[in-house]
N, C-alpha and C positions, 0 to 999 in steps of 0.2 A: 506604208511599206516598211517603216522602221520598227514596227511592233508585231506585224503579222508574218507568219511563216507557214507555208503549205506547199506540197509538191505540185499542186495544180494552180498555183499563183506564180506569176513571174517574179523573179528574185532581183532585188536591188544589190548591185555589186559595189557601187561607189557614187560619188557626186562631186560637182565642182561648184564652189560658191565664191568666185573671185570677182569682186566689184560687180560690174554689170553682167558678167559672164556666169551664167548659172546652167547647170546641166545635171542630168541623172544618168548613171551607167547601169544597164541591165544585162542579164544573160542574153546571149544571141539565140534567136529562134529561127533556125535554118529554113523552115518551110513556110514562113510568112504567116498569114492569118487564114482563118476558115473561110471567110468570104471569097478570098482570091481562089481558093481551091474549089469551092462549090461553083463559082461563076466562070472559072477558067481564065481569070485575069492574069495569072502568073505564068510566065513563059514555060517554066518547068512543072506545071501543074500535074499532080498525080491523080489518077482516077480513084476516087474514094469508093470502096466497096461498102456494102451494108454493114459488114463487121467493122470496117474502119470508122464509119460514121457513128456507130454505137459506142465504140471505144472513146472517140472524141467527146461524145455527149456525156458519157459517164465521167470522164476526166473533168470536164467543165462543170458538171453538176456537183462533183466533189469539192471543187474549189469554192463554188458559190454556197454550198451547204456549210462549209467551214466558216465563211464570213457571217452567215446567219446564226449558226448554232454553236460554233467553236470559239467565237470571240465574245468578250464581255466588256462593254455592252456590244450588242450585235452591230454589224456594219452592213449598210445597204449600198450596193454597187452603183445603182442608178443609171448605168449605161451598158447593160448586158446586150451584146449583139455579136454577130459572126465576126465582124472586123476586130473585135476585142478578145477573140479567142485565138491565141497564137499557138504555133505548132513547132515542136522541136524536130531534130533530124530524124527521130524515130516516130514522128507524128503523135507524140504525147501532147495533149492539150493543156494550156495554162491560161487562166483568166488574166487579163491585163487592163491597163488604163484606168487608174483609180482617181482621176482628177475630179470627178463629180461625186465620188463616194462620200457618204456621211455615216457617222455612228450615232446611235441613240445617246442622248445626254446622260441617261440613267438606265439601269438594267430593267426597270419596270415600265419604260416608255412604250407606247403603242404605235407611234408614228413620228415622222419628221415633217414639220410645216416649213415650207420655203416660199419666199416671195416670188421666185422665178421658177417656172417649170423647166427642167433640163432633161435632156435625153435625146434619143434619135427617133425620128418619125418612122412609124411602122412598128417599132419595138416598144414605144412608150405606152404605159398603162393608161387607158382612157380615164380611169378614176382619178389619176394624178392631175390630168389636164383640167378637170372640173373642180377639184377640191384643193389643189396645191398641197396634197399630203402624200408622202411616200411611206410605204411600209415594206416589209420583206416580201409581201405578196406582189408588190410592184415589180421586183426583180423576177419573181416567178412568172409573171405575165411575159416579160421580155424573154425569159429563157424558153417559154412555150413557143414564141415566135422563132427563136433559134432552132428549136426542135422541128418545127414545121418546115423551115428552110432546109434542114438536113434531110428530111424525109422526101420533100418534093423537088428540091433543087431550084425552086422558084423564089423571086424576090419577095420582100415583105409586103410591098404594095405593087400591084401589077402595073405594067407600062402602058396598058390600054387606056383609052379615054376615060373609062369609068373608074379607074384607080381603085380596084377592088383589093381589100385587105386579104392576106393569105388565109386567115382563119375562116373568112366567109367563103372563099373558093373551096377550101377543104370541106367545109360544112355542107355545101351544096352537092359535092361528089359523094359524101358519106350518105346523104339521104337516098342516093340511088344504089348504095352498097358497092360502089365502084372503087375498090381499094387499089386496083392496078392503075386507074386513072389518076390517083393521088401521088403515087410513088414516082420518083425521078426516073424518066424513061431510059436514062443512061445506065441504070442498073440492069436493064434487060431481063427483068423477072428473076434475077439471081439473088433471092432472099427468102427467108421463111415468112410466110404470110401471117402467121400468128404473132411473130415478133414485130412485124410492121403494125398490125392491128393494135397491139399493146402500146407501141410507141405513139401511134396516132391518138389513141384514147387519152394517154397521160398528157400529150401536148395540148389537146383540145380542152382537157380539164384545167390546164395551166392558164389558158387564155380565156377562161370564163369571165363574163362581164363583172360579176360580183366577186370581190376578193375573198369573201367567206367560202365560196364554192371552189376556190383554187387549193390545190394541195400544198403542203410545205415541201421545201427542197429535199428533206430527208425522205419523204414519200416518193417524190420524183426519182430520186436516186435508186431506191429499192426496185421500182418498176423497170428502170432502164437496165439495171443489172440482170433482171429476169429476161428482158428482151435480148440482151447479149448472150445469156446462157442458152436460150432457145436457138439463136442463130449459130452459135458454136456447135451445138448438137447436130444441127442439119449438116454443117460442113464436115464434121467428123463422120457422120453417117455416110456421106458421099465418099469419103476417103476409104473407110474400112468398116463395112456393115457387119462384119463378123466380130469385130472387137466392141464389146458393150461397155468398156471402161468409161467411155465418155458420159454415160448416163449419170455417173456419180456426180458430175458437175452440172449436167444439163437440167435434170429434173428435180434438183434439190432446191425448189423454189419456195418462197416464203409468203406468197400472196395470202392475205388475210381472208378473203372471201372470193366466191365465184369459181368458175372452172379452173382447175389446176392442170391435171393431166387427163386427156381424153384420147383413148387408143382404139382405133378401128382394127380389130384382129383379122388378119388375112388381107388387108389392104396392101397393094403392091409397094415394094420398097421405095422409099423417098417420096411417096405420095402423101398428099394432105388435102383437106378441103374444109369448108365451113358448111355445116349441115343446114339446109335452107329452112327447116321447120323450127329449129331451136337456136340457130346462130352459134352453135358450139363448134369450136375448131378441133378437128380430129387429125391424128397423125397415124402413120403405119406402125404396126407392132414389130417390124423387122429388127429394130434396134434393141428389143427387150427380150428376145428369145431366139434360139437358133435351131429349134426343132419344129416339127409339124408341117402341114401343107395347107396352102391357101385354097379355099373353095368359095363358091357362090351359091345362094339359095336358088331353088327352081324359079323359073320366070313367072309362073302363075302366083307365086307368093310375094313377088316384089311390088305389087300394086299398092300404092299409098304407104309404102314402107319407108321408115326413116333410113337414111343412107347407111348409117353405121351398122345396121342389122342385115344388110344385103350381102356382106362378106362374112367369112368366118375362117378360123384356123382349126383344122382337124388334126388329131394326134393318133394315127393308126399304129404307130410304133412306140414302144416304151410304156412302162407302167405309170411312171410319174413324169410329167412335163411341166416345167415351171417358168413363169415370167419373173424377172428381177426388175423391180422399179425402185429407184432411189427416192427417198422422202426425207423430211426433217424429223429427226427423232424427237420424242416427247411432245409432238404436235398431234392434235386430234384430227382424224380423217374419217370421212364417209367414203367407204370403198364399195363400189358397185360393179359386179360382173353381170353381163347380159348374155342371154343364150336364146337364139332364134333358129330352130331346126330347119324349117322351110323345105323339108325333103331334099336337102342338098345332095344326099348320096343316092337318091332314086329308089330307096328301099321302102320309104314311107313307114319306117319303124324307128321311132325316136329312142335314143339311148338313155341310159341312166348311169351316172358316175358321181364321184366325190370331188369336192373342192376343198383344198387345204390352204391355210394361211400360215406360212412358215412351217413349224413342226406340229401344228395343231389342226385338227379337223374343224372345218368351217360349216360345210353344208353338203347335202346330197341333192344333186341336180336331176330333176325328172320333169316330164312333160305330159300334159293331158292330150294334146294333139299337135300336129305339125305347124299350125299357124298361130300358136300362142307363144308370146315372149315370156321367158322366165328370168327373174332377177334374183340375184343373191347379193344382199346388201348388209354391210356391217359398219358400226362406228367403233373405231379402233385407234389406240394410241401406241404407235410402235416405239420400242425401246432402242432399236437400231436405226441406222440411217438408210435402210432399204427394207423392202418387203419381198417375200417370195409368194406368188400366187400360183398354186399348183393344181393341175387337173390330173385326177388319179383314175386309172382304168380299173374298175372293180369286176370286170368280166361280164357286164351287162350292156355292152355297146361301146362304140368309139367316142371318147370325150371330144368336145369341141367348145369353142367360145367365140362370141360375136364382138363384144366390146368390153373394155375395162375403163372405169372412170374413177378418179380420185379427186375429192373435194376437201379443202381444209375447213374445219369448224373451229369456233372459239373454244378454248380449253375450259372455260367456265360454264359451258353448256353440256347437257347430257352427262352430268356428273354421276359417277358410280364408284364402287370400291375399286381399288387399284387393279385387281385381277379380272374385273368384269369388262367384257365388251358387249355391245348391243347389236343384235341381229334384228332387222326390221320384220315385224309380224304384220302390222297394219299402219297405214298412214292415210287418214281420210279427211277430205273436205266435206264436212257434214252439212253445210248450208248451201251446197252447190245448186245453182239455178241453171247451169249450162250443160251439166253432165260431161264436162271436159276434164282431162288431166292437165295439171300445171306443173312446170319445172322451170329451169333457167330459161329466160331471163326474169320471169316472174319471181322465182326463188333464187336469191343470190348464192345459196349453198347447193342449188340444183337437186334438192329433194323432190321426189315425185309424189304429188298429191292426187289421190284418186277420189272421184265423187262417190258419195254414199247417201242414199235416201231410204226412207222407210215410211210405210203407210201411216204410222202413228205420229210422224213428225211433219212439221211444215217449215217452210223457209221464209226468212225475212232478209232483206238486202238493202244496201245503200250504195250510192256512188262515192267512191273513196279513192283518193290519189295517194301516191307514196309520200308526198309532202304533208298530207293531212293526218296520216296515221303515225302516232308516236309508238315506236317499236322498242322491244326489249332485245336482249342478246340472241334470242332464238330466231327472231326476224322471220316468222312465217309470212308467206306472200300476201301482199296487200289485197290482191283479188280474192284470196281465200278468206281473209279476215273481214272483207266487206259484206260477207253473207254469214248467216247463222241459222242453226236449226233450233226449233222449240217444239214442245208437245202440241198436238192439234187441240187437245182439251187443255185450256189454260190452267185448270186446277190440278191437272195430272202431273205426275213426275216424268222426267225425261230419262229413259232407260236405254242402256246398251250393254251387251255382254259378249263373252266368248267362252268356249269350252276347251280347255287344254287337252292335248293328246296324252300328256303325262302329268300327273298331279305334282311331280317333283320339279317341273319346269318353273323357272323364275322369270318375273316380268317387271319391267318399268313402264309406267304410263305417264304421258305428258299431255295435258289438256290446255288448249289455247282459247282465250276469251277476248272479245272486244264488243263493247256496246255499240251496235250499228244504228241505233235509234236515239235521237236527241229527246230525252225524256222531258215531259211537261212537269211543272212544279209539283203537281199532285200525283206524279207517277214515281214508283220505285221498283227496282228489280234486285232481289236479294234471294240467295238460295244456298243450301247446304249440299254437300256431296256425301253419299254413303256407298260403301262397298259391301255387298251381300247383307244389306240391312244394317250395317254398323257404321257409325259416324266416321267419316274419313277426312273431312275438312269443311271450313266455312265459318260463318256465312261469307259468300263471295258476292261482291258488288262490282260487276264489270264497269270499267270507265269508258266514257264515250271517246271513240277514235283513239284508243290506247290499248296496246296489246299487253295482256298479262298471262303468265304461264304457271300452272301448278303441276307438281309432280311429287311422287313418293320419294322420300330421301333414301329409302333402301328397297331392295327387291321384294316383290310380292310372291308368295309361294304357298303351296299346300292346299289349294282349293280345286274342286272339281268343276266349278263355274265361277267366273268373275263377272258379277252383275253390278254395274255402277248406276246409281240413280242420282239425278239432280232434283231436289225438292225445294219448292219455294218456301220462304219463311212466312210466318204469320203476318208480319207487317208489310210484305211485298205485294204490290198491286199487279205485278206482271209475272208471267211464267219464266222459268229458267231458260237460258240459251247457252249454246256452245257452238264455237266456230269450227274447230278442228281438233283432231286427236291423233296421237302417235302411240303405238304399243310395240315394245321391243322385248325379245327374249334374251336372257343372259347367256352369253357364251364365255366359257373359260378358255382363253387363248394364252394362258400364262406359262405353258410349258416352255422352258428356256431353250433357245437355239444353241448350237454348238459354240464353244468358246471362240471369240472373234480371232484370237491369235491362231487357233487351229484352222479356222475357216480360211484365213488369209494364206496360211501355208499350203493347205491342200488345194486351194484354188490356183495358187502359183504353180503347183505341181501339175495340175491339169493343163495349164497353159504352156508350161515349159516342155512337157513331154507330148502334148497333143493326145492325151488319154482318150481313147475312143469309147470308153464305157459311158453308160447313161448316168453320169454324175450330175444330178440336178438338185438345186435348192440346198436345204440344210443337210450336211453330211451324216449326222447322227440321229436325226429325228424326222418323222416318227420312227420308232425302232423297227417297225415292219418294213420300212423303206430305207434302211441304212445303206450307204453307198457300198457297192460291191468292192470287196478287198479290204474293208475297214472293220474294226471292232472299236467300240466306245465304252467308256465308263460313265455311270449315271449316279449322281449323289444328290438326292433330294432336289432342292430348288436351284442348285448350282448348275451352271452350263455344262453339258456333256463335254468330255475330252476324248480325243482320238488316242487309243492305246495301241492299236495294231494297224499296220499298213502293208498290204501285200501287192507289190507291183511286178512280181515275177512273171516271166513268159509273156511280156507285152511288146517285145521287139523295140525297147526303148534305146535311144542313142543319145550321145552327148555326155556331159559331165554330171556328177551328182551335185545338185545345188545346195548351197549353204542353208537355204530357208527350211530344209528338212529339220534342222536343229531347233526350229521354232516350235516344233511339236513337243512341248515340255513333258507331256504325260505318255509319250510314245514308249512302249515296252518291247514291241516286236516290229522290225523293219526287214522286209524281204525284197531285195532288188535282183535276185538271181535270174539267170538265163535271159539276159538282155545283151545289148551291145554298148554298154556304158564304157566311157573312157576317162582318163585323167585320175584325179585324186579323190578319195573319200574325205569329206570335211573332217577336220580334227575334232569338232564338237561331237560327231557321231562316233568316232573312234574312241574318244575319251569315255563316253557313256558305255560303250561296249566293253572296254577294259574294266570299268568299275562294276560291271555286271548289271547295270540298270537298263541295258538295251540288248536285246537279242538281234544281232545284225547278220544278215545273210546276203553275200554278194558273189557267190560262186558262179562260175561259167560266164564271167564278163572278162574275156582274155586281155583286154587293154585297160583294165581298171586296177589301180593301186589301192589296196586296203591296208596300208601300214603307215605308221607315223614316221618311219625312217625315210620313206621316199618323199614325204611332205617337207623334209628338211632341205631338199635339193634347191640350189639357187635357180630361180625362175620356174621351179616346179617341173623341170624336165624329167621324163620317165624313160628308163631303159627297159626294153623288152627282151634283152639278150639273156638276162639272168632273172628267172622268176620261179617261184614255187607254185606250181599249178594246183597243189593240194589246198593251200590256204590263200592263194591269190596275193601273197606278199611279195613285194619287189625287194631283191637284195641290193644294197647300196654299198659300194666300197667306202671304207672309212676315210681313205685319202681324199676321195671326192668330196665327202662331207666337210672335212677340215678345210679343203681348198675353197669350197663354197662359202664357209663361214668367214675365211680370211678376205675373200673378195667382197663380201657383204660389209665387213668392218671397214675396208678401204673406201667403199662407196660412201658409207656413213660419215667417215672422217672427212672426206673431200667435201661433202655437203655442208658439214658444220663449218669448215674453214672458209668456204665460199659464202657462207651466210644464207644458203638456200635462196640465192638471188633470182633463180629462174623457177621458183616453186610454182607448180601448176595444179596444186591440190585444190579441191573445192573448199577447203577450210581457209580462213583468212586469219593470219597471226597478227595480233594487236601488239604494237610496241608499247610496253608499259611505261617507258620513259616519258615524262611529261615536260612540257615547256611552259614558261610563264604566260599567263593570259594577257591578251592585248586589250587592256582596258580602254584604249582610245576608240575601240570599235563599239563600245557601249553607247547607245543613243541618249538623247536628252531626257528620255523617260526614266533613265537610270543615272541620276546625277552623282557626282563624286562628293564625299564628305571627308573632312579631316578627322583625325583621331579625337581631337578636342571636341568637335561637334558630336562624335559618337558618344563620348562621355556624357555630354549634356542630354542627348537623345535618350540614353538609357538611364539617366539619373544616377550616374556613377555606377552603372552595372548593378543596380539595386535588386532587380527581380529576374530570377532565372526561370525560363520557360522549359528548357530541356538541355540535354547533352548528347553529343554524337562523337563519331570517331575523329572529327576535325576539331572539336572544341565545344563551346557553350553557346546556347541561344538565349538572348535577353529580351525582355519587353522594353519597348521604347515609345516615344511620342515625337512626331514631327508636326509641330503645330497642334492641331486637335486630332490628328490622324494617328491611330495606334499602328505600330510596326513591330516586326520581330528582327532582331539583329543577331546574325550568326558570326561569331568571332573565331578566327583560326588560332588554335593553341600551338605555340612553338614546339611543344613536346609531343604533339599528337603523332602517333604511329600511322604513317601513310595518310595522315590528315590533309597534308598539303596537296597530295595527288587527287584526293577526293574533292577538295576545295576547288582545284583547277578544273576538274571534270565538270563540276556543277556550274562554274562560271561559263565555260565554253558552251554548255547546253542552253543555259538560260539566256544567253546572248542572242540565240537564234529562234527559239521556240516560243509560241504564244498560243494558249488555249484557256478557255474559261475554267477548265477542270485541272489546270496545272497551277501551282503557286507562282505568283508574279514577283519579279525582281524590281525593287523600287530604286535602290541605290547601292553604292559600294564605298569602301574605304581602302585605300592603298597607300598608307602613310608609313613609310619605312617598314618596320617589322610588324606593324599593326595592320592586319588585313581582315576585312569583314564584308559581309553582304547584308543588305537590308531588304526584307521581304514584307509583303502585306501581312497583317496580323490576322491570325485565325482564332477567333474568340473562343471557340468551343473545343480547342485542343485537338487531340487525335482520336481516331475511331477506337483504338485499343483501350483507351481510358474509359470510354463509355460502355463498351462491351464487358469489360472486366470489373467495372465499378470502382476503378482506382481513383477516378476524379471525384472530388468532394461533392461538386454540384452536378454530377453526371445525370443526364436525362435518360429516362427509360425510353429507348428507341422502339417505336411501334414497328410492325411489319412494313407499313408504308414507308416510314422513315428509313428503314434498312434498305429497302428496294431503291429509294431515291438516291441514297448514298452509293449503293453499288452501281447504279446506272451512271452517276457522275464520275466515279473512279474509273469505270470501264471505258467511258468516253475519253477520258484523259489518256489512258493507256493505249486505246485504239488509235488516237491521234499520233502518239509517238511511233507506233508500228506502221500505220498506213498513211498518215498525213505528212510525215517528214521524209525528206530525201537527203541523205540516205535515212532509212528507218533507224530508230533508236531503241535499244533494249534497256529497260530500267534496271534490272538485275537485283533489286531489293524491294519488290512489291510486298508490303505487309500492312497490317492494320495500323501500326504505329506511324507509317508514312502516308496515311490518308488523313489529311487535316480537314477540320470543319469550321466554317465561318459562323457568323452570328445567326444565320438562317439555316444552319446545318447543311449548307451546300458543300459537297466534298471536293477536295483538290488533292491531286497526287503531289508528293513532295520528296525531297532528299534524293538528288540525282548524282550523288558523289560516286556511285559505282556504275553509272550508266555508260553505255558504249554505243557508238554508231555502228551500223551493220551494213557494209557495202555489198548490197544484194547482187550487183552485176559481177562481183568477183567470187562469190561463194554461197554456200548453204548454211554456214555457221561461223562463229568466231571461236578460235582456239585461245583460251585465256586462263589465267589463274582462277580457280573457283572462289567465288565470293557471294555472300548473301547471308540470310538468317536461317538457322536450323528450324525445321518444321515447315518453312515456306520454300526451301531450296529444292529445285527440280532434281530428283534422283538421277535422271539421265544425264544432266549437266554435271552433277557431282561426280559421277562415275567416269565420264568421258572427257571432261574439261571442254566440251563443245557446247557453246552458248548459242541459242537461237531465240527467236521471238516467242516460241512455244514454251520456253523456260519461264518467261513472264506469265504466260497463260496458266501454267501450273501454280505459280505463286498466287495469282489472282483467284484460282479455284479454292485454295486454302482460305483466303480472305472470305470468300463467299460462304464456305462451310462454317467458318467462325461466326459470321453474321447470322446464319440460320440457326445454329445450335447454341451459341453463347459459350461454347467450349474453347479450351486452349488448343493450339496446334497439336500438342501431345496431351491426350485426354487423361485426366486423373481418375483412376479406378479405385475400388475398395482395396484391391491388392496394390500397395504403393509401388511395388517393383514392376507392375504391369502398367505401362503408359503407351498404349497404342497410338499411332498417328491418327488424326481426326478422320482421314479418308477411310482407313481400315475399320475404325469404330463405326462409321456410318454404313459401310458396306455390310457389316454384320447386323446392324439394326434394320436395314432395308429389306433383308431377307425375310423379316417378319411382316413386311407390308404395312407397318403402322407408322404413319408420318408424324403423328403427334408426339411420339416418344423421342423423336429426333429434334424437334423444334425447341428452342429456348423456352423453358417453363415460365420465364418472366412475361412472355407474351400472353399467357393465360388463354391460349387457343383462339385469340382474337386475330384471325387471319383467314384468307381464302385458301383452302386445301389445294386446289388446282394450281394456284400461284406458287405455293410452297413446293409442291411436287416438281414443277417445272424448274424452279430455282435449284432444287437438290440435283435434279438430273443434269442441269447445265454445269453445276459445280463439279459433279462427279466426272463429267466428260472432260473438264479442264484438268483434273488430276489423274487422267489416264496414265498408265505406266509408260506407254509408248507415245512420244510426242506426235507421231503421225496421226494418232487417233484423237488428238485434242483439237478443239475448234479454234478458229482465228478470233481475235478480239472483236472484230466486226460482227461475227455471228453471236458472240456472247452478249454484245450490246443489244442486238435484236431480241434475243431470248429474254433478257432482263426487262426490256421495255414491255414485252408481252406479259411478264409476271406482274409488273406494276399496273398495267391496264386492267388485268383481272382483279387485282386487289382494290383498285379505285372503283371498279364496277360493283364489287361487293358492298363497298361503303355507300355508294349511291343507292344501291338496292335497299340497304338497311334504313335509309331515310326517305325513300322515294314516296311511299304512299302509306296512308293509315291502314289500307287493306293488308299489306304485308305484316303489319304488327298484330293484326287480329287473328292470323292463322295459327292453328295449333302446332305443337312441336313436331307432329308426324307429317306435316305438310309443308313443302317449301314453295315460295312464291317469288316470282321475278316480275317486276313492273317498273322499268326504268326507262328514261329517255337517254339514248346514246348521244354523246357529244363528240365521238371520235370522227376522224376523217372518213368520209363516205367512200365506199368502194368505187373504183374507177368506172366500172360498168354502170353503176347507178348514176353517177354524175353524167355519164355519157347519155344515158336514156333521157335525162331531163333536158339536155341540150337539144336532142333531136325533137 
């Protein structure tokens, strides 16, 4: 407790150590512990809703995750249980009781061996009782039991004679598919079923018998946040189904695999279900669209029909009707729209219509007959945090849609050029012996695999389980890979082909192989692949029970027929085989959508005025469907901008909103002939005066369109004197002067009183500092005399660096190297920075923050002693300023960025109150001997009292180039200011450039973010990346890192991600790069392929998807 600090751990306030009387003083937790609340033991027990329970679970998981991953060495709690989760007056959960806790002796330890097994019956990991070994997965097991108790309201061990453990009870109910029988009956069904399912699955994964099958707490935390997001969406939908803003929070989930969003179009509002054939959970589309009408297919077409196809939404009105679905930008998705006509309108005439994705044409939907399901499916990486899926009436029938499904894919699969998206043409299970289609749960990405057979082929098969098959990142279903097709004539080639409708069509082909037969010593299978008689790749030698995938690294085009042949090599004794194939056509969906600032402004206008026009999806694109009343400008690859807005004659009422000024390119604004009142914003009036805006506001009798009336105190408007010709209000000069005098008097009074009753959302920080209370520093930070400091530093012999407070010296305490930071008496504001750093380091602890070892407070000699960081700072390595600087590989850079991001995320989200660093830069990211990164230099840091405001008003401080321009211009500091600075750090790590890039023209030094924006418009990632990397990196990983960094440096802080999101994205970048490196060394087969063929054949060691773990348990 003396060295750890997190908002979800109980805080130690003081202690008593008086002879035999010893005590600890903690913060008071007004609502007792979770066990009392769940079991009703407390007299003032509150009924915990499903949302309450999830919030408590997330809080407790965050505290435990910090002990496991935020502390160095990691700490095992050893007694996680409901009674040790305490609740504040606001029911915020904090983990407590660390009497049994143990930390690893060293950072590389794998377990703790104890002579005595300690813990609580029912929560104790069964592996610990057998082996007397505790690991972090022991805590995960205990937390899984906590989760099951939260879900069920039942004790860990039943009170019946058979004493059944809670995990066994839940397991038996799950085998019957009885989710309602699992959930606490006191909830009375008031929960989102999908949210509960997800919680049950992660809980059951956590209590797996084998520790290797249990997730880490970081994985548990991600899933619980998704559960909470889904439940909040349901509640918001119940409150206001017409307001779709909640979707921005709800469906921005980050699940790596499996179903993400499954929407039954036309399903009644607030309805949901689990489809019995696929076990996929579907929700109503009512929260994603506010147009169209719900319909059902005719009864005769419902026989043996999957449930999501029995309803549909039809759009008899409007040319373009659009769904808005929020997603995670820069994440690869499989998007599938399903259409089943089923003679729903009784005409027996199926329509034909277009499907758009954002501002781009995606597909034309047409039908062969009423009983055939049509799918439109595309693999797409959105640049924004939402997508618009639009149905467009082309005059050949009423558009409709049955279902929409979004599935996340790994970013290092289905790799194409940045502008290319992939529309499914064919996806075949070539060795099928059942003639059945397969999708989720057989395929964790929910791809649909159709059987295909041919007279000249024969099938071979084997029994294969998920555990037996070594998968690659494409992970085709095991059941598909357990069968293969081969030519009937063993000496013949295996051929398949298709003829394009247009020779200009471009294609990507992905072939999946697995040797289904265990070959005898004298048997070999080896073959080459040809395309239209020309060598395409090989020789291929499929590996037994191991998936490999080959694909073309660039699009195929220009052929009237694509004939692929698999030909056995001369030394092969067996014919070629293939298990599955996917063929995609290239779609160019790169047409940019309207500038986000303009979209935000025009959307706010629609909401504020309740505009009745059919304003759907992107305002400016496609140009054929531009919103009524708008004109836009188009400039190459730049996002379109709104240049003209006509809202006249719309019977609009209320004031003219300020957000109209956000339309930066607006040249014409017509608000005439409405019932608008109040003042026209000064921003619009200023533009009108300068001639950059043609502003029309005539025939709004109660609207003032003059800067003079805007000067009145309180904004009061007199209608007694007005000029009806120009709509300007005449203001008496005396009134203006009086108003100014009153305003000055108010200001003076406020200053004199010190603004004691200030109720602004901003929090003013008193810059006056007080001396640090060194007595509060614990024994881990011992005090040294100045003479000892002289000895430690060898008379200040070696300087490591200098800062605003003074100089940092190298030192030795015994055999341990340290860094000694001494305060210079002449340092400008150095003492204030010094005190700020002391105050912060006395309370925070994280493996990615520099640690305080000791201090000196000897009269005028004041210093701090830190752990020594052997490899200096990141800036030295990126710039080459350090003599022994290491060339940082892309993996090195990603690991460093993840470390630094975790440290900053802890300050923002793990501390209470949150802490803003205020000087995040490469020079303040230090590297130890293993190149583990730690954030340093907290002299400018400020706590951020979130319960009192949205920002801190303070003097601007920081480093040019890293400094948030929004903070610089407004003096308003918020956590997103740190995010901007970290974005600059990321860009420097990617590019190797300075914050201000040196160009050939020495007078031109653009900011690194502007420079990258101009380079990105060319779509060439390699020109951005540091040339010292020599293209040794995964392009998908780099793209994701660039997109994350550019989001961080967005001009508006509202558009920047939180650091928790940045950490998630960077971990995905690192995973993709590690996968590439494993691929490069996985098999000799990949080394033998020619340069025009890519191969992936790796064993994944990542945490398995929850659904897959769950399948194994059942």
